[in-house]
N, C-alpha and C positions, 0 to 999 in steps of 0.2 A: 258274839263279841267276846274277846278275851276278858276274864275277871281280873287281869293284871292292870289295874286302873291307874290313873294319875295319883289317887291317894294311897294306893298300895306301894307305888314306887317311891313316894315321899316318905311313907313310914319306914321303908327298908333304909332309905338313904339317911334318914334320921337316927335310926339305931346303929347303922354302920359307921357313923362318924361325920356328923354334920359340919364339924369345924374345918374339914378339908376344903381349901379354897379352890373354886373354879376359876383359876387365874385368868383365863381367856374370856370369861363370861362378861359381857357389857353389864355393868353394875354389880359385879360380884364382890367388889371391895377388895381392900388389901390386907384385911385382918379378920379376926373372928368375932369382932363387935365394933360398933360405932363409937366407942368410948375414945379411940384414939383420934377422932375428929374433933375433940374439944366440945362436944355437944352437951355435956352434963350441965352446964351452967345455963343461963337464960332466965326469963321470967314466965312463970306459969299463967300470969295474966295476959300474956301476949302470945298468941298461936300463930306461927308462921306456916302457911299452907302453900306447898309447892304444886303447881298444876301446869299441864299444857293446854288447859281449857278445852277438854274434848268436845267436838261438835260446835266450835265457835261459841263456847259457854261462858266466857269471861263475864259478860254482863249478868247473867243469871247467877253465876257463882258470887259476884258482888252483891247481888239483891239478897241471896241467902245470908251472906256475911252480915249485911246490914240488919236483917231480920234477927239474926243471933244476938246483936247488941241489945235488943229489947229483952232478951231471955237471960242473958249474962251482961248486964251493964258495966261491969267491972273488967270485962275481958275484951281485949282488941285482937281481931283477926287480920293479919297482913297476907294478901294474896300476892304470890310471887309468880312471875312469868319464868318457869323453870325449863322452857324449851318448846320447840315447835311441834314435837311429837314425843311419844313414850320413850323412845330411845335416848333422846336428848336429856329428858328428866333423869333417867337412870344413869347417864353419864355424869351429870352434875352432882348427883347423890354419891356416886362412887368417889367423885373429887373431893367432896365434903368428908367423906369417911377418912380420907388420907390427911386431913388437917384443916378443913373448913368448919363453918357453923351448920349443924344439922337443923333441919325443919323439924316442926312438930307433926305435921301431916303431909304425906306425899302420895302422889298418883303413882300406882304400880300396875303395869300391864300384865296380859296374860303370858307374856313370854320372858319377863324378868323379874317378877316378884319372887319366885321360888329360890332364885339365886341368892338374894339377900336373905331370905328365911333360912336356907340351908347354912348360911355362914353366920347365923345369929345376929343379923343386922337389922331385922324387923322384929318388933315386939310381938308377944303373944297377946293379941287383943282380946282373946276369950277371958284372960285373967283380969281384964279391965272392964268388962261388960256390967258387972254388978254395981260399979260405982258410977255408971253413966246415965243415971236417971231413967229416961224413957226408952232405953235400949231394949227392944224385944227381938231376941234372936228368932223365935218361932215364926214371926211375920216376914222374914226375908225369904226370897225364893230359894228353896233348898238347894237346888243345883248350883245356883250363882254364888251362894254363901260358901257351899262345899268346894268350890274351885280354889279357895285360899286356905284349905286345910291340909295338914299333914301331921302324922304321929300324934293325933288326938288334939292338935291346937290349930286355931285360926291365926292367920298372919295378915289379914286383910278383910276388909268389908266391901261388898260390891257397890260400885258407884256408877260409872259410865259403861254399862254393858250392852254389848251389841251382837247381833248375828248378821250374816250376809243375806240380802235379799235381792230381788230381781225388780228392776225399775223399767218401765216402758211407756213410750209416748202413744197415747190412745189414738190420736188422729193418724199417725203413720201406720199404726195397725190397722185402722179402718181402711186407709187408702190402699194397703197391701191385701185387703180382703181376709184379714186374720181374725180369729175369735178374740173377744175382749177378755184375755187372760194371759198369764205367762205360759211358755212351753212346759209341757209335763215331762219331756226328757230332752236331753241335749240332741238326740237324733231328730226329734221334732223341730228344734230350732235350726238344724242344718238344713231342713226343708224350707224353713221361713226366711232364712237369711237372704237367699236370692231375690225373693219377692220384696223384701224390704229395700234391698240395694236397688231395685228398679224404680223405687219411688223417691230415692234421695238424689240430692244435686250437690255439686261441687265437692268438698272434701268430706262430707258426711258419710258415715259408715253404719252398718246395721247394729254393731255392739261396741261398747266401751268397757274396759277393764283397767285396773290399776296396773302400773307397770312393775317390774321386779324389785326395784328400789323402794316401792311403795305398797307392799302388802299383797302382790300377786301371789306370793307363796301361801298367804292366808286363804285368799278366796278361791284359788284354783283347786283347793283340797276337794271341794265338792265335785268338780269334774272328774278328778282322778278316782275318787272313791265310786263314782257312778260307772266306772270302767273297771272296778275290781282292783284298782291300784291304790297308791298312795305313797307316803314317804317311808313309812315304817309299819310294822306290826309289833306292837310293843317295841322291844329293842332290836328286833331283826329288821334291817334296812331293806326298803323295797323300791329305791330309786330306779333300779334297773329292771324291776319286775315287768312282764309282758303288759299288765293292766295299767301300770303308770305310763309306759311308753305309748300305749293305745290313747290314753287321755291326752298326753302332750302332742301326739300327732294330730288329734282332733283341734287342739289350740293352734298349732302351726298352720293347719290348713285354713282355719279361720283367718289368719294373718296373711297367708299367702294368696288367698282368694280376695284379699282387700275387703274383707268383711269386719275386720277387727281394728280398733284403735285402742293403744295403750298410753297411759299418761300418769302423771303424778297423782291426779284425782279424776277418775273416770266421771264423777258427777258433774264437773265442769263442762265436758264435751256433751254430756246428755242434756244439761239444762240450757246449753246454747243451741240445742238443735243439731249438734254434729254427730250425734249417735242416736239411733232409734231406740236403743235400750242400753241399760248398763247393769253390771254386777258390782255391787257396792255395799258399804255398811249401813245399818239402820241409822247410825248417827248422822247420815247425810240428808235424812228426810227433811229437816228444816231448811237446808240450803236449797234443795230442789223446790220447795214450797215458795222460797223468796225469789228464786232466779228463773224458774222455768215459766214461759209465757205461752204454755199449751196445757191441755189436760193430759194427766199422767196417772199410772197406776203402779202398784206394787203386787208381787206375787212370790210364792215360795221359789226357791232355787229348784231348777230342773232335777227331778227325781227325788227331792227331799222328802216329799209326803209319803213316798213308797218305801224309800231305804234309809230314812233318818240320816240324811248325808249333808246336813248343814252345820258348818263349824261356827262355834261360839267364839266371841273375842271381846275386846274392850278392856277396861281396867277397873280396878278397886282402889281403896285408900288404905294406907298403911301408916304405922307409927315406928319411927326409928327406936331401936332398943337402947341406944347410947345417950338418950336424954334422961333427965331426972324423972322420978317417979311422980312428982308433982306436975310435971309438963306432960307426961303420959296420960294421967288422969284428966287433965284439961283437954287434952287432944282427943280422947275417947268421947267426952261429952260433945265436943264439936262434931265429930264424925257421926254421933248418934242423931244430932240435929240436922246435919247435912243430907243424911239419907233417910230422914223420917218420911212417913207417907206423903205429907203435903210437899216436901221439898224434892223427894224423887219424882213426884207427879209433875212438879213445876219444871224440873230438869229434863223430863222426858217430853213435856210439851214443847220446850224450847229447842231441843236438840234432835229428837227422834230416838235417843237411846231407850232402852226398855226400863220400866219401872222395876226396882229391885225388891220392892215391898209387896207382898201378896194383897194387903189390904188397899193399896193405892190403885190397883187396877179396877176396884169397885168404887172408887171415890168419885164424886161428882166432877172434880176437875178433870180426871182422866176420862170419864165418860163424855164429857162435854169435848174434850180435845180429840177423841176418837170420832165423835160425831162430825166435827169440822174437818178432821184429817183422818179419814178412814184408811188411807194408805198406811198410817202407822200401826194399824191392828195386825197387819201381816206378821210383823216381828213377834208379837205376843203369840199369835195362832201357830207360828212355826217352831216355837220354843220346844214343844215336845218331840219334835223331829230333829233336834240338833245331836251331833256326835262329838265326843271329846276329840280334840285335834291330835294329830300323830306326834308321838314322842319326839321324833326327829326335828320337829319344829318347835315345840314348847319347851323341851328339856335341854336341847343342846344349843349352846350359844350362837347368836348372830345369824339367826335364820334368813334375814333379808339379804346379807352378804352372800351366804352359802347358797341358799336355795333361790331367792330372788335374782341373784346374779346369773345363775345358771339358766334360769327361765329367760332372762333378757338375752343372753347369748343366742339362745335357740330362736327366739323371734327376730333378732337381728340378722340371722343368717351367718353362714361361715363356720358354725359350730353345730354338728349333728346332735340329735337327741341322745344317741348312744354315747358320744364323746362327753357331753355335758352332764349326763346322768352318772356316768362311771366315775367322773371326777368329783362330783358332789357326794357320791356314795363314799369314795375313798377319804375324802376330807372329813366327812361327817363320822365315819367309823373310827378315824384316828383320834378325834376329840372324845368320843365315847370310851375308847381303850384308855386314854391317857388321863383324862379329867373326870370322867363320870363313874366308870367302873371302880375305881378305888373307893367311892363313896358307898358303893354296893358291896365291899368286901371281896371284890373279884380280882 
């Protein structure tokens, strides 16, 4: 794998001129700092936390906020519904930068945090750690904390972190005569799909995935990587490469054979028995546990154990740069509490997201959780087999619109793989040339 990593790119971008605005980036902001949003004022004893409640976590977030009151009795934390997903949170923050009131803590996803960081709109949280009491940098999972670093600074702390995993209906697996495990390769699943289809009735199909408007562009990277394709090799785009097309041909064949169902949330179909298996976020474990009326299991993504082909995802929490120093310090103390071992264990148990603290995985809470929900251990075990996402998705704005939209066109028919991929390659290259290369001094 190339040594030109996410961190390398961000370091170069920082030295080349991070104040250049990526004007088309969702959440990139309209200036070089958040100060124009009028966020310097406010009360350091009132922390405003903007969240989309990842994994239906609103109740859990409120529990943690209530517990914080016993630690900091003079501080009030207000939880704000900032959007239904990460994109809406970023859009709301972008609007606030142009004239609204800034929050103290905000959820930032894998595909939007760095836009704010590059434009100086997220604070350097590493400069606030020493005053945050029990904040222990060394106890965070290194890879997860490192995802928010560039040019020697951290701009976020891991919070709701996930990978993609494989969910399967054990009874249907048994009925189809399949071994009690996930498929080791996508070729093996191609052999299993017709056997599953024979045991299904009505509108049910062998496998469910997100649609293009809802993170298919994230999860399908595994399938493309397994075929030696993907969206890019560093900054060299590979949408039209043979391996990428081969992976998409596999996806299209699943759909054409009526073995695939795509929807806003593949876990809904899986939990309802409308799909024998699903590719989805670890953050859906709690939903399946509540909704599925059958025995189910989880497994690594096909090929991940051999090829380290599982993409990471999810979100961290950040602090706007445009608020007062007093508010930043108070926000950092709250983040330290929000993500401490006890609370990351609580959050993981409630949602299925991965614990972001090393010590949390050895806690009695997590051990008891994994004992009662062994399906959740898959995400932790698969973490060493993850791969950084392709630059064309995480560094180039609006991946859902660009890439997900192309995938939806392919599955809907009427647009060939060649046509769709040539168009998204051209669109992506244009954005890189006009908005990103200037940051790299090109």
